[in-house]
C-alpha positions as CSV (number, residue, x, y, z in Angstrom):
1,M,-18.0,-29.1,-43.3
2,I,-19.5,-29.9,-46.8
3,R,-23.1,-29.2,-47.1
4,K,-23.5,-31.0,-50.4
5,V,-21.7,-32.5,-53.2
6,T,-23.5,-32.9,-56.6
7,D,-21.6,-35.1,-59.3
8,S,-23.3,-36.6,-62.4
9,T,-20.1,-36.4,-64.4
10,P,-18.7,-39.2,-66.2
11,A,-16.1,-41.3,-64.6
12,D,-13.2,-40.9,-66.9
13,P,-12.8,-37.2,-68.1
14,A,-9.4,-36.4,-69.7
15,V,-9.2,-33.1,-67.8
16,S,-10.6,-31.9,-64.3
17,V,-10.8,-28.0,-64.1
18,I,-10.8,-26.8,-60.5
19,I,-12.7,-23.5,-59.9
20,L,-12.7,-22.1,-56.2
21,S,-15.4,-19.3,-55.5
22,Y,-15.9,-17.1,-52.6
23,R,-18.1,-14.1,-52.9
24,S,-17.4,-14.1,-56.8
25,R,-20.8,-12.9,-57.9
26,A,-19.4,-10.3,-60.3
27,Y,-16.8,-12.7,-62.0
28,I,-17.6,-16.4,-61.8
29,D,-20.0,-16.4,-64.8
30,A,-17.1,-15.6,-67.1
31,A,-14.8,-18.0,-65.5
32,I,-17.2,-21.0,-65.8
33,A,-18.3,-20.0,-69.3
34,G,-14.7,-19.9,-70.4
35,V,-14.2,-23.7,-69.5
36,L,-17.6,-24.6,-71.1
37,E,-16.6,-23.0,-74.5
38,Q,-13.5,-25.3,-74.6
39,N,-13.2,-27.1,-78.0
40,T,-11.9,-30.6,-77.2
41,R,-12.0,-34.2,-78.3
42,F,-12.3,-35.3,-74.9
43,G,-14.5,-35.1,-71.8
44,V,-14.0,-32.1,-69.3
45,Q,-15.2,-32.2,-65.7
46,I,-15.6,-28.8,-63.9
47,V,-15.0,-29.1,-60.1
48,L,-16.8,-26.1,-58.9
49,S,-16.4,-25.6,-55.1
50,D,-18.0,-22.7,-53.4
51,D,-16.9,-21.6,-49.9
52,A,-20.2,-20.7,-48.2
53,S,-20.5,-17.4,-50.5
54,D,-23.3,-15.2,-49.3
55,D,-23.5,-12.8,-52.1
56,G,-25.5,-14.8,-54.6
57,T,-22.4,-16.8,-56.0
58,A,-23.7,-20.1,-54.8
59,D,-27.0,-19.5,-56.7
60,I,-25.1,-19.0,-60.0
61,C,-23.1,-22.2,-59.5
62,R,-26.3,-24.1,-58.8
63,R,-27.9,-22.7,-62.0
64,Y,-24.7,-23.8,-64.0
65,R,-24.8,-27.2,-62.4
66,D,-28.5,-27.6,-63.2
67,R,-27.9,-26.7,-66.9
68,Y,-24.7,-28.8,-67.2
69,P,-25.1,-31.7,-64.9
70,D,-22.9,-34.2,-66.9
71,K,-20.0,-31.6,-66.8
72,I,-20.1,-29.9,-63.3
73,T,-19.3,-31.3,-60.0
74,L,-20.6,-28.9,-57.5
75,I,-19.3,-28.7,-54.0
76,E,-21.2,-26.4,-51.5
77,H,-19.7,-25.6,-47.9
78,S,-22.1,-24.9,-45.3
79,A,-19.7,-22.8,-43.5
80,N,-16.3,-20.8,-44.7
81,V,-13.4,-23.3,-44.6
82,G,-10.8,-21.1,-46.3
83,T,-9.0,-21.3,-49.7
84,Q,-6.8,-24.0,-48.5
85,R,-9.5,-26.4,-47.3
86,N,-11.6,-25.5,-50.4
87,F,-8.7,-26.5,-52.7
88,L,-8.0,-29.7,-51.0
89,D,-11.8,-30.8,-51.2
90,A,-12.0,-29.8,-54.9
91,H,-8.7,-31.7,-55.7
92,A,-10.1,-34.8,-53.9
93,R,-13.3,-34.8,-56.5
94,C,-11.1,-34.5,-59.6
95,K,-11.3,-37.6,-61.9
96,G,-9.4,-36.5,-65.0
97,R,-5.8,-37.5,-66.0
98,Y,-4.9,-33.9,-66.0
99,I,-6.0,-31.0,-63.6
100,A,-6.2,-27.4,-64.8
101,M,-7.0,-24.4,-62.7
102,C,-9.0,-21.2,-63.0
103,D,-9.9,-19.0,-60.0
104,A,-13.4,-17.6,-60.0
105,D,-12.2,-14.1,-60.7
106,D,-10.2,-15.1,-63.8
107,Y,-11.1,-16.6,-67.1
108,W,-10.0,-18.3,-70.3
109,C,-10.1,-16.7,-73.6
110,D,-9.0,-19.2,-76.0
111,S,-11.3,-22.1,-77.0
112,R,-8.4,-24.3,-77.9
113,K,-6.3,-23.9,-74.7
114,L,-7.2,-27.4,-73.3
115,Q,-6.8,-29.3,-76.5
116,T,-3.4,-27.5,-77.2
117,M,-1.9,-28.2,-73.7
118,V,-3.2,-31.9,-73.5
119,D,-2.2,-32.8,-77.0
120,F,1.5,-31.7,-75.7
121,M,1.3,-33.4,-72.5
122,D,0.1,-36.7,-74.2
123,A,3.0,-36.5,-76.6
124,N,5.8,-35.7,-73.8
125,P,5.4,-38.0,-70.8
126,D,8.6,-36.4,-69.4
127,F,6.7,-33.2,-68.7
128,A,4.7,-32.8,-65.5
129,I,3.3,-29.3,-66.0
130,C,2.6,-26.9,-68.7
131,F,1.4,-23.3,-68.6
132,H,0.9,-20.3,-70.8
133,R,1.2,-16.6,-71.0
134,V,-1.7,-14.5,-69.6
135,I,-3.2,-11.1,-70.0
136,N,-3.0,-9.2,-66.6
137,S,-6.0,-6.9,-66.3
138,Y,-5.6,-4.3,-63.6
139,E,-9.2,-3.3,-62.7
140,A,-8.3,-0.1,-60.6
141,D,-7.1,1.7,-63.5
142,G,-8.2,-0.3,-66.7
143,T,-4.6,-1.0,-67.8
144,K,-3.3,-4.4,-69.0
145,S,0.0,-6.2,-69.5
146,L,1.3,-9.6,-70.6
147,S,2.9,-11.9,-68.2
148,N,6.1,-14.0,-68.5
149,G,8.4,-11.7,-70.6
150,G,11.5,-13.6,-71.5
151,Q,10.2,-16.9,-70.3
152,K,12.0,-20.1,-71.3
153,P,10.1,-22.7,-73.5
154,V,11.0,-25.3,-70.9
155,S,11.9,-25.0,-67.2
156,T,12.7,-27.4,-64.5
157,L,12.2,-27.7,-60.6
158,A,15.2,-25.8,-60.2
159,D,13.9,-22.8,-62.3
160,L,10.6,-23.0,-60.1
161,C,12.6,-22.9,-56.9
162,R,14.0,-19.5,-57.9
163,A,10.4,-18.1,-58.4
164,N,7.0,-18.9,-58.9
165,F,6.5,-17.8,-62.7
166,I,3.3,-19.8,-63.2
167,T,-0.1,-17.9,-63.1
168,N,-2.6,-20.2,-61.6
169,C,-5.4,-19.8,-64.3
170,S,-2.7,-21.0,-66.8
171,S,-1.6,-24.3,-65.5
172,L,-2.4,-27.8,-66.3
173,F,-0.7,-30.8,-64.7
174,R,-0.8,-34.5,-64.3
175,R,-3.0,-35.8,-61.5
176,G,-1.0,-38.9,-61.4
177,C,2.1,-37.0,-60.0
178,C,0.2,-36.2,-56.8
179,P,-3.2,-38.2,-56.7
180,E,-3.9,-36.8,-53.3
181,A,-3.0,-33.3,-52.6
182,P,-0.5,-33.2,-49.4
183,G,-2.3,-32.5,-46.1
184,W,0.2,-29.8,-45.3
185,M,-1.3,-27.6,-47.9
186,A,-4.0,-26.9,-45.4
187,D,-1.4,-24.9,-43.4
188,I,-0.5,-22.5,-46.2
189,V,-2.2,-19.9,-48.4
190,L,-0.4,-20.2,-51.7
191,C,-1.6,-23.7,-52.5
192,D,-0.8,-23.1,-56.2
193,Y,2.8,-22.6,-55.8
194,A,3.1,-25.5,-53.4
195,M,1.3,-27.8,-56.0
196,H,3.5,-26.7,-58.8
197,L,6.7,-27.5,-56.7
198,V,5.2,-31.1,-55.9
199,N,4.5,-31.7,-59.4
200,A,7.7,-30.4,-60.7
201,T,9.6,-33.1,-58.7
202,H,8.2,-35.5,-61.4
203,G,9.0,-34.0,-64.6
204,K,9.8,-30.8,-66.8
205,I,7.5,-27.6,-67.4
206,K,6.3,-26.5,-70.8
207,Y,5.5,-22.7,-71.5
208,F,3.3,-21.7,-74.4
209,A,3.8,-18.2,-75.4
210,K,0.2,-17.5,-76.6
211,P,-1.9,-15.7,-74.1
212,M,-5.0,-18.0,-73.4
213,A,-6.4,-16.5,-70.3
214,V,-7.1,-13.2,-68.4
215,Y,-5.8,-12.8,-64.9
216,R,-7.7,-10.0,-63.2
217,K,-5.9,-8.1,-60.5
218,H,-8.3,-6.2,-58.2
219,S,-8.6,-5.1,-54.6
220,S,-11.0,-8.0,-53.5
221,S,-8.6,-10.7,-54.8
222,Q,-7.1,-12.8,-52.1
223,W,-3.4,-12.0,-53.1
224,V,-3.7,-8.5,-54.3
225,G,-6.2,-7.3,-51.8
226,D,-4.4,-9.0,-48.8
227,A,-3.7,-6.2,-46.3
228,G,0.1,-5.2,-46.0
229,E,3.3,-6.1,-47.5
230,A,4.3,-8.1,-44.2
231,K,1.1,-10.2,-44.5
232,R,1.9,-11.1,-48.2
233,L,5.7,-11.9,-47.5
234,G,4.4,-14.0,-44.5
235,H,2.2,-16.3,-46.8
236,A,5.4,-16.4,-49.2
237,V,7.7,-17.3,-46.5
238,A,5.1,-20.1,-45.2
239,V,5.0,-21.8,-48.5
240,R,8.8,-21.9,-49.0
241,E,9.3,-23.2,-45.5
242,K,7.2,-26.4,-46.5
243,A,9.0,-26.5,-49.8
244,L,12.5,-26.9,-47.8
245,D,10.8,-30.0,-46.2
246,L,9.5,-31.4,-49.5
247,L,12.9,-31.2,-51.2
248,Q,14.9,-32.6,-48.5
249,G,17.8,-34.6,-50.1
250,L,17.3,-33.0,-53.5
251,P,19.9,-30.6,-55.0
252,E,17.3,-28.0,-55.7
253,R,16.7,-27.5,-51.9
254,E,19.7,-25.2,-52.0
255,I,18.1,-23.1,-54.5
256,M,14.8,-22.9,-52.6
257,L,16.9,-22.0,-49.5
258,K,18.1,-18.9,-50.9
259,N,14.8,-18.0,-52.2
260,Y,13.6,-18.6,-48.7
261,T,16.2,-16.5,-47.1
262,D,15.5,-13.6,-49.5
263,N,11.8,-13.6,-48.8
264,A,12.5,-14.0,-44.9
265,I,14.8,-11.0,-44.9
266,A,12.1,-9.0,-46.8
267,L,9.4,-10.2,-44.3
268,I,11.7,-9.0,-41.3
269,S,12.3,-5.9,-43.0
270,A,8.6,-5.2,-43.5
271,L,7.7,-6.1,-40.1
272,R,10.2,-3.6,-38.7
273,A,8.9,-0.9,-41.1
274,E,5.4,-1.3,-39.9
275,G,6.3,-1.4,-36.4
276,A,5.4,-5.1,-35.8
277,D,7.2,-7.7,-33.8
278,A,9.7,-9.5,-36.0
279,D,11.1,-11.8,-33.3
280,A,9.3,-15.0,-34.5
281,A,10.2,-14.3,-38.2
282,T,14.0,-13.8,-37.2
283,T,14.0,-16.9,-35.0
284,A,12.6,-18.9,-37.8
285,L,15.1,-17.7,-40.3
286,M,17.9,-18.4,-37.9
287,R,16.5,-21.9,-37.3
288,R,16.7,-22.6,-41.0
289,R,19.8,-20.9,-41.5
290,P,22.0,-21.3,-38.3
291,D,24.9,-19.5,-40.1
292,L,23.1,-16.3,-39.9
293,D,23.4,-14.3,-36.6
294,A,21.4,-11.0,-35.8
295,A,24.2,-8.8,-37.0
296,E,24.4,-10.6,-40.3
297,I,20.6,-10.4,-40.6
298,D,20.8,-6.5,-40.1
299,R,23.3,-6.3,-42.7
300,L,21.2,-8.3,-45.2
301,I,18.2,-6.0,-44.6
302,A,20.3,-2.9,-45.0
303,L,21.8,-4.2,-48.3
304,R,18.3,-5.1,-49.5
305,R,17.0,-1.7,-48.8
306,A,20.1,0.0,-50.6
307,S,19.7,-2.1,-53.5
308,R,16.2,-1.6,-54.5
309,P,16.0,-0.7,-58.1
310,R,15.2,2.9,-59.0
311,Q,13.3,3.4,-62.2
312,S,14.6,6.1,-64.7
313,A,12.6,8.8,-66.1
314,I,12.8,7.4,-69.4
315,R,11.6,4.0,-68.1
316,K,8.7,5.8,-66.2
317,A,7.7,7.6,-69.3
318,L,7.6,4.2,-71.3
319,T,5.7,2.4,-68.5
320,S,3.2,5.3,-68.5
321,A,2.7,5.3,-72.3
322,R,2.3,1.5,-72.4
323,K,-0.3,1.6,-69.5
324,A,-2.3,4.6,-71.4
325,A,-2.2,2.6,-74.7
326,S,-3.3,-0.5,-73.0
327,R,-6.4,1.0,-71.7
328,L,-7.7,1.2,-75.4
329,M,-7.2,-2.4,-76.0
330,P,-10.5,-4.3,-75.3
331,L,-10.1,-7.5,-73.4
332,P,-11.2,-10.9,-75.0
333,R,-14.3,-12.5,-73.5
334,P,-15.9,-15.9,-73.2
335,S,-18.6,-16.7,-75.7
336,S,-21.9,-15.2,-74.5
337,K,-23.3,-18.6,-75.6
338,F,-22.4,-20.2,-72.4
339,R,-23.1,-17.6,-70.0
340,I,-26.3,-17.5,-68.0
341,D,-25.8,-14.5,-65.7
342,G,-24.8,-11.7,-68.1
């Protein structure tokens, strides 16, 4: 399935950065430049994996590979293999002690990001993951927000089982925790949450409050643009089902079971609201939760619908004011020194 792999990078970089691309012509230049401008005392390998893009993305990737052959490992797929397989192939090519992520439509905006994170991880071997705050950029209306309000400086596997609070483009983790990505990741869409859960079984999670990346939210991104609430919830349920197997025998499994149940109830409710068949989702939930019968599931769905928070008029006004103000704030950009396509 892989047409070509080009790799002239050194054998021992400290960090490998995975950039997955598919039809990312308008964005990928910034994603690559944000990594190239990192100011580090160590080597960095960029694992750039393109999933048979047909919009010119692959040409941009090759131009960067040709200009920076000692930094970029380029994987070119001859046919579209999907996000999961693309991630697994990229992970297998990583050489660094650490792996960082940056999707092709996001970018890093702090040239000290990698050095800051690696310094912490080198000094704290009991941590498996670190991540940071990001700037959320909503391209539909030009508004912005900051992620992770109220985030704890240190989190654990138990916290991650309650919710995925790690934005993909902000994460860095030890490759040694999971030298080979589990094959079951090919069966799910949300590989980032799965990878964080696997790594968090090996150590704690550090949070940096400084925003060091921009997370673009737009209609063509896989998660934001994915059609329908039920489909998105289906992805969420699928990764949590795998997590229940991963956590077998660990006390954190009970926390994940509640998380899974909440998402499964939301999925069944969404399927019913869309007029779709919810029998398979209901059966799957009852298999994982034999204490639940059809009547109890109906009760939980009704309770969920009744308990949805209603935003007050004051809160709506404050949110609108924040959004309006955010439009006036310019986004940080990677240095033009490293950009070759705009």
